[in-house]
C-alpha positions in Angstrom: -0.4 0.0 -0.1 2.8 2.7 0.7 4.2 1.4 -2.9 1.3 2.7 -4.4 0.6 5.9 -2.6 3.9 6.6 -3.6 3.7 5.7 -7.2 0.5 8.4 -6.5 2.6 11.0 -5.0 4.9 10.6 -7.6 2.7 11.7 -10.6 0.6 14.2 -9.1 3.8 15.9 -8.6 4.4 15.1 -12.5 1.1 16.5 -13.6 1.5 19.5 -11.4 4.8 20.2 -13.3 3.5 19.3 -16.8 0.2 21.6 -16.0 2.1 24.9 -17.2 2.4 24.0 -20.4 0.1 23.7 -23.3 -1.5 20.1 -25.0 1.3 20.6 -27.7 3.7 20.9 -25.6 3.7 18.0 -23.4 1.8 15.2 -25.8 5.1 12.8 -24.2 3.2 12.8 -21.1 0.1 12.5 -22.2 1.0 9.5 -24.0 2.8 8.2 -21.1 -0.4 8.8 -18.6 -2.5 6.7 -21.7 -0.6 3.5 -21.7 0.0 3.8 -18.0 -3.6 3.8 -17.5 -4.1 1.2 -19.8 -1.5 -1.0 -18.4 -3.3 -0.6 -14.6 -6.6 -1.0 -16.2 -5.4 -4.9 -17.4 -3.6 -5.2 -13.5 -5.8 -4.2 -11.5 -8.9 -5.4 -10.0 -12.3 -4.0 -10.8 -11.7 -1.3 -13.9 -13.0 -1.2 -16.5 -11.0 0.2 -19.8 -12.9 1.5 -22.8 -11.6 2.3 -26.0 -13.3 5.4 -27.1 -12.7 6.7 -30.8 -12.3 11.0 -30.7 -12.1 12.2 -33.8 -14.6 11.7 -36.0 -12.4 11.5 -39.4 -13.4 8.7 -41.2 -12.7 7.2 -44.0 -14.5 5.2 -46.5 -12.2 2.1 -46.8 -10.1 2.9 -43.9 -7.2 -0.2 -43.5 -4.8 1.2 -41.0 -5.8 1.4 -37.2 -5.2 5.1 -36.3 -3.7 5.4 -32.8 -4.3 9.3 -32.4 -7.9 9.2 -33.2 -8.5 7.0 -30.0 -8.3 7.7 -26.3 -8.3 4.7 -23.1 -10.3 5.2 -20.4 -10.9 3.6 -17.0 -13.1 3.8 -14.5 -14.0 1.6 -11.1 -16.8 -1.5 -11.7 -19.3 -1.4 -8.3 -20.5 -4.3 -7.9 
């Protein structure tokens, strides 16, 4: 439990640090946080994660998956 509190504290420090920058300037950090959320969603209990398309630039015969058009959202399951 102490390790998780320490990790949460360090992530909060990083978020506060990058808060002063524009979204474009900290895109690498945003990508890191999204990957981090995916990783914790996979390994955490009672967590549901969803891949949501945020960009509506659909092509009629889209063959490639565009990861920039999606975000992963996680939430706790309450049963």
